[in-house]
VOBAZA-888536 format. One line per field, with one value per residue (C-alpha): residue number from 0; x, y, z; residue in three letters. Coordinates in nm, 4 decimals, always signed. Example, Ala and Ser with C-alpha at 12.3 -4.5 7.8 and 13.67 -1.06 7.14 Angstrom:
i <- (0 1)
u <- (+1.2300 +1.3670)
v <- (-0.4500 -0.1060)
w <- (+0.7800 +0.7140)
aa <- (Ala Ser)
END
This chain:
i <- (0 1 2 3 4 5 6 7 8 9 10 11 12 13 14 15 16 17 18 19 20 21 22 23 24 25 26 27 28 29 30 31 32 33 34 35 36 37 38 39 40 41 42 43 44 45 46 47 48 49 50 51 52 53 54 55 56 57 58 59 60 61 62 63 64 65 66 67 68 69 70 71 72 73 74 75 76 77 78 79 80 81 82 83 84 85 86 87 88 89 90 91 92 93 94 95 96 97 98 99 100 101 102 103 104 105 106 107 108 109 110 111 112 113 114 115 116 117 118 119 120 121 122 123 124 125 126 127 128 129 130 131 132 133 134 135 136 137 138 139 140 141 142 143 144 145 146 147 148 149 150 151 152 153 154 155 156 157 158 159 160 161 162 163 164 165 166 167 168 169 170 171 172 173 174 175 176 177 178 179 180 181 182 183 184 185 186 187 188 189)
u <- (+4.9251 +5.2878 +5.6057 +5.9523 +6.2707 +6.3287 +6.1749 +6.4001 +6.3629 +6.2429 +6.5468 +6.5431 +6.2797 +6.3100 +6.2433 +5.9589 +5.8024 +5.8266 +5.6635 +5.3791 +5.3304 +5.3089 +5.0482 +4.8423 +4.8547 +4.7346 +4.4641 +4.3343 +4.3148 +4.1572 +3.7856 +3.6384 +3.9182 +4.2330 +4.5433 +4.8880 +5.2509 +5.4785 +5.8384 +6.0988 +5.9564 +6.1241 +5.9097 +6.1978 +6.3951 +6.3412 +6.2563 +6.0604 +6.0700 +6.3926 +6.2914 +6.3457 +6.6770 +6.5403 +6.2054 +5.9936 +5.7188 +5.3568 +5.3333 +5.6284 +5.4721 +5.1345 +5.3114 +5.5009 +5.1781 +4.9901 +4.9362 +5.0893 +4.7846 +4.4305 +4.2217 +4.4407 +4.3914 +4.3331 +4.6355 +4.8438 +5.2069 +5.2949 +5.5549 +5.4983 +5.7509 +5.7971 +6.0369 +6.3712 +6.2678 +6.0379 +5.8062 +5.6830 +5.3251 +5.1409 +4.7715 +4.5488 +4.1775 +3.9281 +3.7595 +3.5251 +3.6866 +3.9071 +4.1002 +4.3863 +4.5900 +4.9495 +4.9407 +5.3088 +5.6224 +5.8494 +6.1510 +6.0537 +5.6835 +5.4828 +5.1879 +4.8620 +4.9715 +4.7122 +4.8554 +4.6993 +4.8274 +4.7592 +4.8743 +5.2455 +5.3048 +5.2100 +5.0698 +4.9052 +4.5267 +4.3381 +4.0144 +3.8374 +3.9825 +3.8605 +3.5139 +3.5095 +3.6274 +3.3481 +3.0621 +3.1349 +2.9475 +3.1700 +3.1906 +3.1184 +3.0879 +2.8044 +2.6115 +2.6492 +2.5311 +2.2318 +2.1539 +2.1765 +1.9570 +1.7134 +1.7010 +1.6466 +1.3637 +1.2065 +1.2391 +1.0803 +0.7963 +0.7336 +0.7255 +0.4875 +0.2562 +0.2666 +0.1769 -0.1095 -0.2389 -0.2194 -0.4058 -0.6814 -0.7056 -0.7312 -1.0036 -1.1979 -1.1640 -1.2859 -1.5874 -1.6689 -1.6454 -1.8893 -2.1237 -2.1145 -2.2056 -2.5184 -2.4094 -2.4840 -2.3048 -1.9834 -1.8291 -2.0762 -1.9835 -2.0154)
v <- (-5.4239 -5.5090 -5.3115 -5.3262 -5.1502 -5.0153 -5.0172 -5.2457 -5.1567 -5.4700 -5.5091 -5.8900 -6.1627 -6.2548 -5.8946 -5.8542 -6.1819 -6.0849 -5.7473 -5.9053 -6.1667 -5.8926 -5.6962 -6.0124 -6.1109 -5.7685 -5.7599 -6.1021 -5.9860 -5.6441 -5.6966 -5.4169 -5.1637 -5.0514 -5.2638 -5.1058 -5.1949 -4.9397 -4.9025 -4.7315 -4.8621 -5.0886 -5.1308 -5.3042 -4.9790 -4.7025 -4.4671 -4.6953 -4.4465 -4.5250 -4.3899 -4.5277 -4.4806 -4.4185 -4.2993 -4.5085 -4.4331 -4.5528 -4.5874 -4.8275 -5.0338 -5.0436 -5.1669 -5.4284 -5.5793 -5.5749 -5.9311 -6.0885 -6.0980 -6.1981 -6.0006 -5.6922 -5.5268 -5.1562 -5.0046 -4.6915 -4.6269 -4.2927 -4.1431 -3.9447 -3.7098 -3.7722 -3.4946 -3.5623 -3.9180 -4.0474 -4.3454 -4.5356 -4.6640 -4.9149 -4.8653 -5.1515 -5.0798 -5.3125 -5.5518 -5.8472 -5.9767 -6.2183 -6.4377 -6.2565 -6.5263 -6.5038 -6.5628 -6.6169 -6.7811 -6.5010 -6.5566 -6.7959 -6.7213 -6.9731 -6.9397 -7.0289 -6.9313 -6.7648 -6.5892 -6.3955 -6.1715 -6.3065 -6.0789 -6.0255 -6.3010 -6.3994 -6.7470 -6.9622 -6.9770 -7.2674 -7.4369 -7.2226 -6.9099 -7.0235 -7.0961 -6.7444 -6.5922 -6.7588 -6.8097 -6.5880 -6.2870 -6.0520 -6.2591 -6.0865 -6.4204 -6.5606 -6.2350 -6.2532 -6.6152 -6.5253 -6.2324 -6.4494 -6.7142 -6.4443 -6.3067 -6.6566 -6.7136 -6.3801 -6.4612 -6.8037 -6.6484 -6.3946 -6.6713 -6.8795 -6.5798 -6.5038 -6.8638 -6.8598 -6.5341 -6.6851 -6.9933 -6.7771 -6.5758 -6.8924 -7.0328 -6.7038 -6.6967 -7.0560 -6.9737 -6.6723 -6.8941 -7.1452 -6.8684 -6.7293 -7.0773 -7.0742 -7.2394 -6.9669 -7.1399 -7.1701 -7.5033 -7.7916 -8.0272 -8.4002)
w <- (+0.6962 +0.6446 +0.6925 +0.5425 +0.6450 +0.2952 -0.0487 -0.2489 -0.6125 -0.7923 -1.0158 -1.0460 -1.0652 -0.6965 -0.5887 -0.8411 -0.7290 -0.3624 -0.4283 -0.6280 -0.3550 -0.0895 -0.2873 -0.3513 +0.0170 +0.1316 -0.1390 -0.0335 +0.3294 +0.2593 +0.2165 +0.4318 +0.4721 +0.2965 +0.3324 +0.3586 +0.3063 +0.4738 +0.3575 +0.5728 +0.9019 +1.1571 +1.4709 +1.6526 +1.6713 +1.9279 +1.6397 +1.4035 +1.1138 +0.9319 +0.5903 +0.2412 +0.0653 -0.2877 -0.4205 -0.6556 -0.9049 -0.8857 -1.2656 -1.2719 -0.9941 -1.1736 -1.4899 -1.2901 -1.1548 -1.4892 -1.6120 -1.3040 -1.0752 -1.1577 -1.1046 -1.0713 -0.7328 -0.7101 -0.5349 -0.5211 -0.4296 -0.2734 -0.0424 +0.2752 +0.4367 +0.8075 +0.9011 +0.7331 +0.6439 +0.3715 +0.4108 +0.1056 +0.1134 -0.1002 -0.0306 -0.1482 -0.1883 -0.0199 -0.2601 -0.2717 -0.5936 -0.4022 -0.4496 -0.6180 -0.7890 -0.9097 -1.2877 -1.3707 -1.2387 -1.1239 -0.8999 -0.6202 -0.6693 -0.8716 -1.1055 -0.9330 -0.5826 -0.3641 -0.0598 +0.2255 +0.5019 +0.8520 +1.1298 +1.0786 +0.8237 +0.4718 +0.4243 +0.1589 +0.1631 +0.3194 +0.2168 +0.4763 +0.3123 -0.0299 +0.1089 +0.2571 -0.0725 -0.2707 -0.0239 +0.2743 +0.3970 +0.1955 -0.1215 -0.4496 -0.6280 -0.4190 -0.4478 -0.8278 -0.8290 -0.6111 -0.8395 -1.1513 -0.9924 -0.8855 -1.2367 -1.3741 -1.1253 -1.2184 -1.5883 -1.5364 -1.3336 -1.6111 -1.8745 -1.6612 -1.6099 -1.9840 -2.0738 -1.8207 -1.9730 -2.3236 -2.2016 -2.0455 -2.3676 -2.5774 -2.3529 -2.3700 -2.7510 -2.7738 -2.5520 -2.7755 -3.0843 -2.9384 -2.8315 -3.1865 -3.3134 -3.1011 -2.7805 -2.5271 -2.2424 -2.4414 -2.5413 -2.5071 -2.2256 -2.2793)
aa <- (Phe Asp Trp Lys Gln Asp Phe Val His Pro Ala Asp Asp Asp Ala Arg Gly Glu Leu Ile Lys Asp Ile Ala Ala Ile Ala Asn Ala Ser Val Leu Ser Tyr Gly Phe Ile Phe Tyr Gly Val Asp Pro Arg Arg Pro Asp Pro Leu Val Gly Ile Thr Arg Pro Tyr Asp Asp Ala Arg Leu Gln Gln Leu Val Gln Gly Lys Leu Glu Pro Ile Pro Ser Phe Leu Tyr Tyr Glu Val Ser Ala Gly Pro Lys Thr Val Gly Val Ile Gln Val Ala Pro Ser Lys Lys Arg Pro Tyr Ile Ile Arg Val Asp Ile Gly Arg Ile Arg Lys Gly Gln Ile Val Ile Arg Arg Gly Ser Ser Thr Asp Gly Val Thr Leu Asp Asp Leu Ala Glu Phe Phe Tyr Gly Gln Tyr Ser Gln Tyr Phe Ala Asn Val Arg Gln Arg Leu Gly Leu Asp Val Gln Arg Gln Gln Ala Ile Thr Glu Tyr Ile Ala Glu Leu Arg Arg Gly Ala Glu Ala Ala Glu Asp His Met Trp Gln Ala Ala Gly Phe Leu Gly Gly Lys Pro Arg Arg)
END
């Protein structure tokens, strides 16, 4: 999870890029459980709930992310009342479709970046992260590859069995032909 003191409306490219980067980082880290970005929270204060200053709309946030991440993570923005204060929440669904890659240059964020949330900071992915994304225990890609290979093996086994059955049928037909020609034991052996 991540927290921010306030939800800054993404009015310029730097703010939009930062918001997209935060969603991508949480999505890349959320493989088994939901990931969250909380707005209106400051854990350094005695009362960590500070509240957001202005509401925002989920539909606008969904539109903002469209075309800027690949694949597009499943997320939802909503607001929760906590007494007189309101906390904004971006809830990112767990997924095995990682990595989520930034598709466009926007503000200080660059096309092709892959970021991940580690503890209380956002970082670029490492080779180990990429290996986990594609071949790890929770990888969707490796499971799809295994499934495709399994289907190919099954298809090849079915073809091999079919060819063997055709071969047996041809041999039986040839034996019947020789028997019809008067060779009771089937094809004469030389």
